[in-house]
Structure formats: C-alpha cells, structure tokens
C-alpha positions in Angstrom: 29.1 5.8 -67.8 29.6 4.8 -64.3 29.1 8.7 -63.0 25.5 8.6 -65.2 24.3 5.9 -63.4 25.6 6.5 -59.7 23.4 10.3 -60.4 20.6 8.5 -62.0 20.7 6.1 -58.9 20.8 9.1 -56.4 17.8 11.0 -58.3 16.2 7.5 -58.1 16.8 7.2 -54.5 15.9 10.4 -53.2 12.5 10.8 -55.1 11.8 7.6 -53.3 12.7 9.0 -49.5 10.3 11.9 -50.0 7.4 10.4 -48.6 7.1 10.4 -45.1 7.0 7.4 -42.6 4.9 6.7 -39.4 7.1 4.7 -37.1 5.1 2.5 -34.4 5.1 -0.7 -31.9 3.3 -3.0 -30.7 2.9 -4.1 -27.5 6.2 -5.0 -25.8 5.9 -8.4 -23.4 7.4 -9.1 -20.4 10.3 -11.1 -22.3 11.2 -8.7 -24.6 13.1 -5.7 -23.6 14.3 -4.0 -26.8 13.4 -3.8 -30.2 14.0 -2.2 -33.0 11.3 0.2 -34.9 10.1 -0.4 -38.0 8.0 1.7 -40.5 4.6 0.5 -41.0 3.3 -0.4 -43.9 -0.1 -0.9 -45.2 -1.8 -2.5 -48.5 -2.4 0.1 -49.4 1.1 2.1 -48.8 3.0 2.8 -51.9 6.0 3.6 -50.0 7.6 0.4 -50.1 11.0 1.3 -52.1 12.4 4.0 -49.1 15.8 3.4 -47.9 16.3 0.9 -45.0 17.8 2.6 -41.9 16.9 6.6 -43.0 13.8 8.3 -41.6 12.9 11.8 -43.8 12.0 14.7 -42.1 8.7 15.3 -40.8 8.2 11.6 -39.6 6.4 10.6 -36.9 7.3 8.7 -34.6 4.3 7.2 -32.2 5.0 6.3 -28.6 3.0 4.0 -26.2 2.8 3.5 -22.5 5.6 1.6 -21.0 8.0 2.2 -24.0 10.7 4.5 -24.0 11.8 5.8 -28.2 15.4 6.3 -28.9 16.3 7.5 -32.5 20.4 6.8 -33.2 22.2 8.5 -36.0 25.6 7.6 -37.0 25.6 5.1 -34.3 24.7 7.7 -31.6 21.4 8.9 -30.0 20.1 12.1 -30.9 16.5 12.0 -30.0 14.7 9.9 -26.6 11.5 10.3 -26.0 9.5 8.2 -23.2 6.0 10.3 -23.3 3.1 8.2 -24.5 1.9 10.2 -27.7 2.8 11.5 -31.0 6.3 12.4 -32.1 7.6 14.5 -35.0 11.2 13.9 -36.4 12.9 17.0 -37.3 15.8 15.6 -39.9 17.7 17.6 -41.9 19.4 14.8 -43.3 16.3 13.6 -45.5 14.8 16.1 -46.5 11.3 16.2 -48.3 8.9 18.5 -50.3 6.0 17.3 -48.1 7.3 18.5 -44.8 8.9 21.9 -44.5 8.2 24.0 -47.4 8.2 23.5 -51.0 11.3 25.4 -52.1 13.4 24.9 -48.9 12.1 20.8 -49.3 13.6 20.9 -53.5 16.8 22.7 -52.8 17.5 20.8 -49.5 16.9 17.2 -51.4 18.9 18.7 -54.6 21.7 18.9 -51.9 20.9 15.6 -50.4 21.2 14.2 -54.4 24.6 15.8 -54.9 26.0 14.5 -51.9 25.0 10.7 -53.2 26.2 10.9 -56.3 29.8 11.0 -54.6 28.8 7.9 -52.9 27.2 5.9 -55.9 24.0 6.4 -55.4 23.8 5.7 -51.8 22.3 7.4 -48.9 25.8 7.5 -46.4 23.5 7.6 -43.6 22.5 5.4 -41.1 19.3 6.3 -38.9 17.3 3.4 -36.8 14.7 4.0 -34.1 14.9 1.5 -31.0 11.9 0.9 -28.4 12.6 -0.4 -25.4 10.7 -1.2 -22.2 10.1 0.4 -19.7 7.7 -2.1 -17.7 8.3 -4.0 -14.4 9.7 -7.6 -15.9 7.9 -10.1 -13.2 8.9 -13.3 -13.0 12.8 -13.4 -12.5 13.5 -16.9 -10.4 16.5 -17.1 -8.5 17.8 -19.8 -6.1 20.7 -20.3 -4.3 22.7 -23.3 -5.5 24.6 -23.3 -2.1 23.6 -22.3 0.9 24.4 -18.5 2.1 25.7 -17.9 5.5 23.3 -15.5 7.7 23.7 -14.0 10.8 21.4 -14.5 13.6 21.5 -12.0 16.2 19.8 -12.3 19.7 20.6 -9.1 21.7 17.5 -10.4 24.7 19.9 -13.5 25.0 23.4 -12.7 23.8 23.1 -14.5 21.0 25.4 -14.0 17.9 26.0 -16.8 15.1 26.3 -17.5 11.7 24.2 -20.4 9.9 24.1 -21.2 6.2 20.2 -20.8 4.7 18.4 -22.0 1.3 16.8 -19.1 -0.6 14.5 -19.4 -3.1 11.9 -16.8 -5.0 11.2 -14.0 -7.4 12.2 -10.5 -8.6 11.2 -7.9 -10.5 13.0 -5.4 -11.8 12.8 -2.3 -14.4 14.8 -0.1 -17.2 15.3 3.1 -14.9 17.8 4.6 -17.7 17.1 3.1 -21.0 20.2 5.1 -22.3 22.7 3.4 -19.8 20.8 -0.3 -20.7 21.0 0.6 -24.6 24.5 1.8 -24.4 26.3 -0.5 -22.4 24.0 -3.7 -23.0 21.9 -4.0 -26.0 23.5 -1.2 -28.4 22.8 -1.4 -32.1 20.6 -4.3 -32.2 18.8 -5.8 -35.3 16.6 -8.1 -33.6 14.6 -8.3 -30.5 16.8 -8.6 -27.6 15.0 -10.5 -25.1 15.6 -11.2 -21.4 17.2 -14.3 -21.5 20.1 -13.0 -22.6 20.5 -11.0 -19.7 18.5 -13.3 -17.1 21.8 -15.4 -16.3 24.4 -12.4 -15.7 21.4 -10.5 -13.3 20.8 -14.1 -11.2 24.7 -15.0 -10.5 25.4 -10.6 -9.5 21.8 -10.7 -7.5 23.1 -14.4 -5.9 26.3 -12.4 -4.7 24.5 -9.5 -3.4 22.2 -11.8 -1.1 25.0 -12.3 1.1 25.5 -8.4 1.7 21.7 -7.6 1.9 21.1 -10.5 4.7 23.4 -9.5 6.9 22.2 -5.7 7.4 18.6 -7.6 7.8 19.9 -9.6 10.5 22.1 -6.5 11.7 18.9 -4.8 12.5 18.1 -8.0 14.9 15.4 -9.6 12.0 15.6 -13.2 12.7 15.8 -15.3 9.4 12.1 -17.2 9.6 11.4 -13.3 9.8 12.5 -12.2 6.6 10.2 -12.5 4.1 7.2 -10.4 6.0 10.6 -7.9 5.2 11.3 -8.0 1.7 10.7 -4.5 0.4 13.8 -4.0 3.2 15.8 -6.9 0.9 14.7 -5.0 -2.3 16.0 -1.7 -0.7 19.5 -3.3 0.7 19.5 -5.1 -3.2 19.5 -1.8 -4.8 22.2 -0.5 -2.5 24.4 -3.4 -3.2 23.7 -3.6 -6.7 23.5 0.2 -7.4 27.1 1.0 -8.9 26.7 -2.2 -11.6 22.6 -2.1 -12.2 21.8 1.4 -11.7 25.1 3.1 -12.9 25.7 0.4 -16.0 22.8 -1.7 -16.8 20.5 1.3 -15.6 18.4 -1.1 -14.3 16.6 -1.3 -10.6 14.9 -3.6 -8.7 11.1 -3.0 -8.1 10.0 -6.0 -6.1 11.5 -9.2 -4.5 9.8 -12.4 -3.1 10.8 -14.7 -1.0 8.8 -17.9 -1.5 10.9 -20.2 1.0 14.3 -19.3 3.3 15.0 -22.4 5.5 18.3 -23.2 7.4 19.8 -26.6 8.0 18.0 -29.3 10.3 21.5 -29.0 12.5 21.8 -25.2 12.4 18.0 -25.2 13.5 18.8 -27.5 16.5 21.6 -25.6 17.4 19.4 -22.3 17.5 16.6 -24.0 19.9 19.4 -25.6 22.3 20.9 -22.1 22.9 17.8 -20.6 23.1 16.9 -23.2 25.9 20.1 -23.0 27.6 19.9 -18.6 27.5 16.2 -19.0 29.4 18.1 -20.9 32.3 20.3 -17.9 32.9 17.5 -16.8 35.3 17.1 -18.8 38.8 13.8 -19.3 38.6 13.8 -20.7 35.8 16.3 -23.0 36.4 14.7 -23.8 39.7 11.6 -24.9 38.0 12.9 -26.8 35.4 15.4 -28.6 38.2 12.3 -29.7 39.8 10.6 -31.1 36.7 13.5 -33.3 36.3 13.5 -34.5 40.1 10.2 -35.0 40.2 10.3 -37.7 36.5 13.4 -38.8 38.2 11.6 -39.8 40.9 8.5 -41.2 38.9 10.9 -43.2 37.2 12.6 -44.2 40.3 10.2 -45.7 42.1 9.4 -47.9 38.6 12.7 -49.8 39.3 11.7 -52.6 40.8 15.3 -54.2 40.3 16.9 -51.9 42.3 14.4 -50.9 44.7 12.9 -47.4 45.2 15.1 -46.7 48.2 18.9 -47.3 46.4 17.0 -44.6 43.7 16.2 -42.2 46.0 19.5 -42.6 47.9 21.5 -42.1 44.6 19.8 -39.3 43.7 20.6 -37.7 47.2 24.2 -38.6 46.9 24.2 -36.9 43.5 22.9 -34.0 45.2 25.4 -34.0 48.0 28.5 -34.6 45.6 27.8 -31.3 43.5 23.9 -31.1 42.3 21.9 -27.8 42.3 19.5 -27.4 45.1 16.6 -26.0 43.8 15.3 -24.1 46.9 18.5 -22.3 46.2 17.9 -21.2 43.2 14.1 -20.2 44.0 15.6 -17.9 46.6 18.6 -16.2 44.1 15.8 -15.9 41.8 13.6 -13.9 44.5 16.2 -12.1 45.4 17.1 -11.0 41.6 12.9 -10.2 41.2 13.7 -7.9 44.1 16.3 -6.2 43.1 14.7 -5.7 39.5 11.4 -3.9 41.1 13.8 -1.6 43.5 15.6 -0.9 40.5 12.8 0.0 38.4 11.2 2.1 41.3 8.5 -0.7 42.0 10.0 -1.9 45.2 11.4 0.9 47.7 11.8 1.3 51.0 8.5 0.2 53.0 7.5 -1.2 50.0 5.1 -4.9 50.5 8.2 -6.9 49.1 9.9 -5.9 52.4 12.5 -4.8 50.4 14.6 -1.6 51.6 17.3 0.6 50.3 20.2 0.9 52.1 20.4 4.8 53.1 24.5 4.3 53.2 25.8 2.3 50.7 22.6 2.3 48.3 22.4 -1.6 48.5 19.1 -3.1 48.1 18.3 -5.8 51.1 15.6 -8.0 52.6 17.3 -8.7 56.0 17.4 -6.3 59.2 20.6 -5.1 58.2 22.4 -4.7 55.1 24.9 -7.7 54.3 27.4 -4.5 52.2 28.1 -1.9 55.1 26.1 -3.5 58.6 23.3 -0.2 58.4 20.5 -1.4 60.0 17.1 -1.5 58.5 15.6 2.3 59.1 12.3 2.0 61.4 8.9 1.9 59.1 7.5 5.5 59.5 4.2 5.7 61.9 1.0 6.2 60.1 -1.5 8.1 61.3 -5.2 8.8 60.3 -6.5 12.2 58.8 -8.9 13.9 61.6 -10.8 15.5 58.4 -11.2 12.3 55.9 -10.3 9.4 58.2 -7.0 8.6 55.2 -4.6 6.8 56.5 -1.2 8.0 55.7 2.7 8.1 56.7 3.6 11.6 55.8 3.5 15.0 57.2 0.4 15.7 55.0 -2.4 14.4 54.4 -2.2 12.5 50.9 -6.3 13.0 50.5 -7.2 16.5 51.2 -3.7 17.8 52.4 -4.8 18.5 56.1 -0.9 18.4 58.1 0.0 15.7 60.7 -1.3 16.1 64.0 1.1 17.2 66.7 1.9 13.9 68.7 
C-alpha cells in the first residue's frame, strides 16, 4: 500500500513540476547584501503546487544591473551570472516536456518518476537561486573610540614624533567577488542577508587597519591636518592592508573612504607648535630677530616700571647679557655669513660678486675678509675691467661678452 502511495505521490510531483519557472529579484537596496530568489507567480499563474527548491529545466532567471545571480544545487554552486539580462537554466535533474523536445522530455520525466518513487515521492533534490548586491554599499560609519597613533614627519625642520588622533567618517565598499562572499559569509540563507549582520565586524577590522594606514600616509610627509585631502590614498592603503581578509575571504573591496573629522589632542597640537617655533630659531637671523623683538618689549616694560626705576631695570638687562646672554648683533653677523655661504654654494655668490664674498683658490673656503681664515691665503685681486672699443660694453674677460671682440693689449 505504501509503495502505491509513493508511486502516486511521485507521479503527482512530476506532473506539477513540468511547468517552467520565472525567477526575478526586485531592486536590492543599500541595506541588503544577498537574498534568496523566488518564483514569480501572478494571479493567473496555475503553477502553484510545484516543489520547493527545484528549478525545472528551461526555467528563466532574470538578472538586473547591480546584481549577481548564483544557482546552488545540492549545496554546490553550479551557475553564476552577473550580466544583466535573461538566463536560461539547462537542468537535466528536473526535465519537462515543455523544453528540449517532447519525446526526450517524456523519457527523462519517467526516469525522474522512478527516482522519486525510491524516495517516497520526494524530489531528493535541492536547487536554489540567490541574488547578491554588487552595487556600492555606502554610508558605513566609523569612529575611533580611543585615539590612534599618528606619526608626524617634517624633514624640513627634522621633526619626527608620534601623536594621538581621533578619526571619524564614512566609507563605502562593494562585493567584488560574490562567490567568496556566498561561500564564506552568507552561505545557504533562507532570508535576506542585510549589512547590519556584518557591519560590526567590518568596522572593527577597519579601525585596526587605520594605524598602519596612517603610518604609510605619514611616511609620505603628509601632515595629519592634510589627511582628508588624501582620502583616495587612504582607501588604497586600507585595501592593501585588508586585502588578505576582506579581499581574499569576504570578497569585499573598499571603493571610497571619507574623513569628516581628524583631530589631535590639544596637548599634542601645542607640542607641535612649540617644536616648530623652536626649529625656526635654528636660523641665526630668525633667532636675532626674535631676540631683538624680546629686548624691545622688555625695554618698554622696564620704562613703565616706576618702583625700581628705568635705570635699575636697564642695568639688570645689561648684567644679564654680560652673564651669558646672546648678542643680537653677533647672531645677525652669523646669519649674514650663513647666507653668503649658501649663496656661494648655489653659484649665486662667487669670486668678484657684489656680495663681497670670495672663494679661496687653495682650500675652497668661502670668505668675506681679505685673508682666508682656514689657510691664510690672501684674497685674489679682482681682474681689471676694460671697455670694448667696438660696442663699448664693460668686460673683465679676454673677449667682449656682447660682440666677441678680443681684449686690447695693454
């Protein structure tokens, strides 16, 4: 009796599964990453008793822009399509007389009936359609609960320190490899897989990758205040750091990275300003100007001191200078000498130049006096000038620089 019931049930399921299905997925919003495809059944559709999770041979699966279709049979991916359009599924597991020829369809359906009888009338087949969202998933917020280290490198002033910054913003990602995402993340789902199920994990891994990404950006000499202007570079660095996990496991790639706020603590900002101000004073001319301004301000305050008197205040300043204070005139002289040496090194101040500096022909030192302080060589005499008899140009060489006339013999 049971065998007859199984045969009847198998025959009924084979007949109801003869209809071809049409699978379609409505637009996937930015919160949905994957859904299970469903058969479209209109009000006039008589195909209402077909087996679940079974796709009849010749069924149509429609794919829209921004979608990737995956067909899994017995838990294994058998078809993938990411091109918009119509996909016809060729399936010998569920044959039909309405596709592939009547004779062949009847013969294959009979074989399918015999198989179902052995399973008590069940199909013993599981075939599912999944749609994955391949559009950009935007609006993913992130923020550092605790400040992250940021290295500041300024080779102009020799600055190399670590500070702590707080960073907030949004980023966007995309399913670059839907097959990896299906296999390793969402799997054989029965309901919509939304991004909030993976959002916490992605944010945690992103914040972990921020520190090495900041290190790579700061190594390029980018200041922390300029990092928002290098958002695309940050996205490239994050993709490089997260490629082993996001790219090779999740199938996800960061498409854009936005920084709405990147700020250091007040203590670190004050420390950077002090270091930059101190580095400026390495120049003797800047140090002299700062000292002169400070002395002028001190003189103004001393003149206002009615209790001690201006004379005692100025006497105290002189005593402080004699006890170890820096002479502004000496700093100005050092600055002028430094500028002359730099000009000579760049070729703007050489022998016979207007600055008065000259290069020692014996040791190569740049000097401003009449004798070289390094080797004692006397300053060479400047070459006598002469006027060209042809064009009147003043020259110092052996030929006129304007017309090439040789220098007249003395």
